[in-house]
N, C-alpha and C positions, 0 to 999 in steps of 0.2 A: 869608553869609546873616545877615540881622538876626533876632535872637531876642528874645522877651519872657520875663521871668523872674518867678516868684512864689515866695515862701518858703512851704514846706509842712513844718511840724513840724521846723524847723531845717534841712531839706534844701533842695534847689533843684529845681523842676519847670520843665523847658524845653519851650516850645510854640512852634512856628514862627509868625511873624507872620500868614501867610496863614490858618493854622488858627485862630488866635485871632480874627481878624476874621470868619471864617466862623461860628465859634461865637457871637460877639457878635451877628451878624446873625440867626442862628437864634433866640437867646434873645430878641432884641428883637421879632422877628416873632411869637414865641410869646406874649410879653407883650401885644402889640397884639391878637392873636387872642383871648386869654383875657380881655381886658378886657370886662366886660359892656356890652352895647349897651342904653342906656336908651331905652325906648319909652313914649310917651304913647298914649292911645287914638286920637287924631287921626293921629299919625305911623304907627301900625299900619294904620289904614284907608288912608292914602295909599299905603303900600307895597303893600298887598294889591291895591288898584285898579290900581296901576301894573304889577304883575307877574302879574296873573291872566290865564291863557291863554284861559279861556272868554270873559272880557270883551274880550280882544284880538280874538278871532274876531268878537264882536259889533261891535267898532269897525271891522273890515274890511268887514263887511256894511253898516254904516252909511255908510262911505265910498263904497261902490258905489251906494247909494241917493242919496247927496248928489250924486255925479257925474251920475247919471241925471236928477236934478231940475235941475241946473245946465245941462245940455245938452238939455233937453226940447224946445227949439225945433228940433232937428235933424230932426224928422219933416217939416218943410217944405222940407228940402233934396231936390231931385229926384234920382231914381236915374239915374245916368249910366252908359251902357254903351258900350264900344268893342270891336269885334270885327273879325277878319279871317278870311275863308273862302277856302280853295283847293278848287275844285269841278270835277268832271269829269262831263260829260254821258254818259249811256249810249249815245246815238246822236248821230252828227254832225248838225249843223243846217245845212241848205242855205238860203242867202239869195239870192233871185232879184234880177236887175238887168238893165240895158240898156247896151249899148255904142253910142255915137253915131258913125256913119260919115259924115264930112264930104263935101262936094262934091255937085254937083247930080247926081241929086236927093239930099237929106238923108234918111238912113234910120237906123232903130234896130234893133239886133240883140239879141234876148234872150240873157242870160247867167245864170249861177248861180255863187255862191261858197260854198265849204264853210267854215263858221266853225270855229275851234279848239274842241276838246272840253274843254280845260282853261281855267278862268277864275278870276280873282282878284276877290273882292268885299270892299270895306272899308265898315264901317258905324259910325256914331256916332249914339247915340240918348239921349234924356232923357225921363223919365216921372215924373209927379207926380199922386197921387190925393188929392183933397180931399173931406172930408165933415165933417158936424157932430160926428161922434164923435171927431175928432181933438182938438177943444178940450176935450171932457169927459175924454179920455184924458190930456191935459196936466195937468189939475187932479188926476187920479187919481195920476199919478206924483209930484206935489208932496205930496199927502197921504200917499203911501207913505213918503216921506222923513220927514215929521212923525211918522208911526207908528214909524218906525225910531228916531227920537230918544227917544220914550217908552219903547220896548222897551229901548234901551241904558240909559236912566236907571233903569228898573226893575231891570235886572240889576245896575247899580252900587249901587243902594240895598240890594238884597238882600245883596250882598257886605259892604257897610258894616254892615248889621244883624248878620250872622253873625259878622263879625270882632269887633264890640263885645261881643257875647254870649260869644264864645269868650275874649276878653280878661278879662271878668268871671269866667268859669268858672275860668280859671287862677288869678286872684286868690283866689277862694273855696277852691280846692284848696290853694294855698299857705298861706292862713290856717288851713285844717284841719290842714296839716302842722305849722304852728307850735303849734297847740293840742295836737297829738299829742306833739310834742317836750316841751312843758310838762308834759303828763301823764306822759310817760316820766321826766322829771326828778323829779316828785312821787313817782312810784312808786319811783324809786331812793332818794329821801330816806326814804320809808317803810320800804324794806328796810334802810337803815342804822339807822333808829330801832328796827326789830324786832330787829336784831342787838344793838343797845345794850341794849334791854330784856331780851333773852335772857341776855346776859352779866351784867346786873345782877340777874337772878333775878325780873324783873317779868313775863316772858312765857315760855311753853314754847318748846322748840326747833322745834316744829311751826309756830308762828307765823312764826318766822324763815324756815323753808323755804318756807312759803306766799308770803311776800313776795318771795323770790328767784324762785319759779316765776312769779308775776305779772309780775315785771320781765322775765324772759326771754320770756314769752308776748307781750309788746308788740313785740319786735324784728321778727318777721315782718310785723306790721301796719304798722310804720313803713317797712320795706323795700318792701312792696307799694304803699303810698301814694306813696313816692318814685319807684318805677318808673312808676306811672301818671302822676305829674306830669311825669316826663321825657318819656314818650310824648306827653303832651298838649302840652308845650312844643315838642317836635320837629315835631308835626303843625302847630302854630301857625306855627312858623318857615317851613315849606314853603308854607303858605298865603300868607305874606308875600313869598315868592320868595327866602327865605334858605336857606342850607344847614341841614339838619336838626339839626346839632350847634351851631348858633349860640347863644352865651351872651347872654342879654338880661335886663334888669330891667324890670318893669312898674310904672308909677306907681300907688301905692295911694291911692284917694280917702279923704278924712277926714271925710265928712259924717256928722253924728249924726242930724239930723232928716230923715227920708226922706219925710215926708208932703207931698203936693202936692194942693191942692184941684182937683178935676176936675168939669167940667160934662158930664154924659152927653149932653144934648141938643146942646150946642155941638160936642162931639167927633163925634157921629154925623153932624151936618150937614156938618162939614168933611170927614169920611171919604167921604161920598157923592159929593163933588165933587173930592177931592184924592188919594185912595188910588191908588197907581201901578197896581194891578191893574184898578181900575175905569176909570181914565183910558185905559188901554191897550184895554180892551174897547170903550169909547165911540169911540175913534179907529178901531178896526178896523171897527165898524159903519158909521161915516161913510165910510170908504174903500171898503167893499164896495158901499154905496149909490151912490157915484160910479162905481165900475166897472160896476155894473148900468146906470146911465144911459148910460155910453159904449157898452155892448153894445147897448142898445135903439136908440140913434141909429145905430149901425152897421147894424143889421138893418132898420130901418124908414124910413130916409132915403136918398135917392139919393147916388151917388158922382159927383163931377166929375173926369174923368181928362184931364189935359193931356199930350199925347204929341208929341214932335218927333224926327225922325230924318233923317239925311243919309247916302247911300251912293254909292259909286263902284264901277262894274263894268268890268273890263277886257275889251275885245273882241279882244285879240290873244292869241297863245299866250305864256303867262308864261315858258315855257322857251326860246323862240326869239326873240321880239320884245323891243324895248326897253320898259322900264317907264316911262321918262320922256317918251314921246311922248304929248302931250295928246290927239291924235286917236284914240288907242286906248282912251280911257276914256269911259264914259257916266255922267253924274251924275244922281242921282235923290234923292227925299226928300219929306217931307210934314210938316205940322203938323195935329194932330187935337185936337178938343175933344169929349169923349164924356160924355154924361149918362145914367146908367143905374143899375139896382139889381137885386138878385136877388129874384125873386118867391117862391121857396120859403120865404124867411124870414118871409113874412107868415102862414104857417100854424103854429099852436102845436104840432102833432105832429112837426115836423121837429127835427133835431138842434139847430139854433140856437134854436128856440122852447123846447125842453126845457132848454137851457142857462140861459135866463132863469128858468124855474121852479126850477131847482136853486139859483140865486143867491137867489131869494126864500125858499126853505127855509133856506138858510144864514143869511140875515138874521134869520129868525124864531128860529132856534136861538140865535144870538148875543144877540138881545134877551132871550130867556129866561135865558141865562147871565148877562147883565148884571143882570137883576132878582134872580136868585139871589145874585149877588155882593154886591149892595147889601143884601139882607136878611141874608146871612151876615155882612157887615161890621157891620151894626147889632147882631146877636146877639154877634159877637165882641167889639165894644167894650163892650157892656153886661156881658158875662161877665168881660172883662178888668178893668173898673173895679170890679166886685164882688170879684174876686180881689184887686185892689190894696187895697181897703178892708179885706178880711179879713186880708190879709198885714200891713197896718199895725197893725191891732188885735192880731194875734198877736205882732207885734214888740214892741209896748208891754208886753204881758203877759210876754213872754219876758225883757225887760230886768229886770223885777221878779223873775222866777224865777232869773235869773243872780245877782242880788244876794243872794237868800235862799240859793241853793246855795253861794255863796262863804262866807257866814256859817256855814252848817252845816258846810262842809268845814273851815274854820279851827277851829271849836270841837271837831269830832271829832278832828282831828289833834292838838290840844293835849291832849285827853283820852287819846289813844293814847300820846303821848309820856310822859304821867304814869302810864301803865299802867292807865287806867280804862276804856278801850275796846279791843275786839279789832280785829285787822287787817281782818276782813271788813266791819265797820262803816265803817272808814276807806275801804276800796276802794269800797264802795257810795256813800259820800258823794262820793268823787272822780269816780266814773263819772257820777253825777248832775250834777256841775258841768261835766264835759266835754260831756255831752249838751246841757246848757242853753246853753253857749257856742256849740257847733256849730249848734244849732237857731236861735240868734239870728243868727249869720252867714248861715246859709242863707236865712232869711226876708228879711234885708236885701238879699242878692244877687238873690233871686227878685223882690223888689219892683223893683229896678233893671232887671232883664232884662224884666220885664213892661212897664215904662215904655218901653223900647226897642222892643218889639213894638207898643206902642200908638202910638208916634211914626210907625212905618212904616205902620200901618193908617190913621192920621189923615191922613198925607201932610204932616207938618211936618218941619223939619230935625232931625236927630238932635242931642240935647242940649237941645232946647226944653223937654222935661219931665225927662229923666234927669239933667240938670245942675242941677236945682233951680229951673228957671224955670216960667213959665206961658205959656199961649197969648197972653196979652195983652202980655207984655213981651218976647216973642221973635217972630221972623218966623213966619208961618203958611203960607208958600208956599215951595216949593223954587225 
């Protein structure tokens, strides 16, 4: 057996080649699995859309509607029926006849024949019903497919919006974790300074103990934040269709200026005609109007029925006589053109007439929903833009607050190191700095997420506003 050898502290460790190769493979696989997967926002969106089960169900439903639209002409294919019947009469049928007796004089003798009670009948028929409603129904099926496209696109955009916001939320939580680690490092440094001051006689032992307590009190907060971040990352991985324990890195954006000029009137105008929810409602109203038109034509216009059939009936006993004897078969059939309509549909109190009334009520409700959606969108955009303006103003103020908090903390820490300030003052200054930094980060991420919501409401591609662009230099239609 071939063996591999490694020197271990002067000794010799022997491992079989097969075991060594297996160990190498496991370590290599582990290294590959442990390597973080770097994700950009666009890559995360693509993965979520590709692996989302709800969207896959919508895709299947859309495929059904597409197929129905592609084969909508099949309603002009006649219904063809083929049947064979084995039938037995309850009573025997007597068929009268005459026998001719030749020779002078020529005479006729009446006779009778008992027909077989069992008979075989073969039938082939085709039927086609034509009316004006068929053409309206064809258009309705095509509109149903167009509505399905909008519904699918709306579901896709909602997933993209949610993934981008979740992506930003993870970045915010990670940034918060970094700030907390920095705060922990500062607290640890303060504890070391408190110990040094205590040993140098510049501070009492109580100050040193308080610094140690403050340091230990931060550990549960860090652990809780890390656990929450891990849960958030696991949920995000599942959303992308990855195992929950997938290790990945998110690209951190580096924009400093978050302000984007926004025109309220322009955005409201675009949202009223481009927001996915409004487009879907408009398409649904148009589709129901077309369906109502088809129903009205079905009820109030006549039907033209084309019917053709051909049948063969056996006159012989199917159990005794030959089926191949042409004389034993009687051929029949007909072609009919029928024009007619149901009269009860002309009365509004019938089931059919009430069905039209129900569709009218449905249309009225949808129009009200559309009006409410447009007004709600106007209010939503107006409120969102005000929120963005407020957030931007708060962000600018918060930047100045962070600068002041950093100066205050640095001066307080220098004074504490020299024994001129107590630990509580330093802790208060450090807490103020941490809160200022966290507030600044939160405001920046809130501004970015509000822009993503605004992009969805206006109906422009994601990134038109949240990537720093404007409606004029980016496309305004999906």
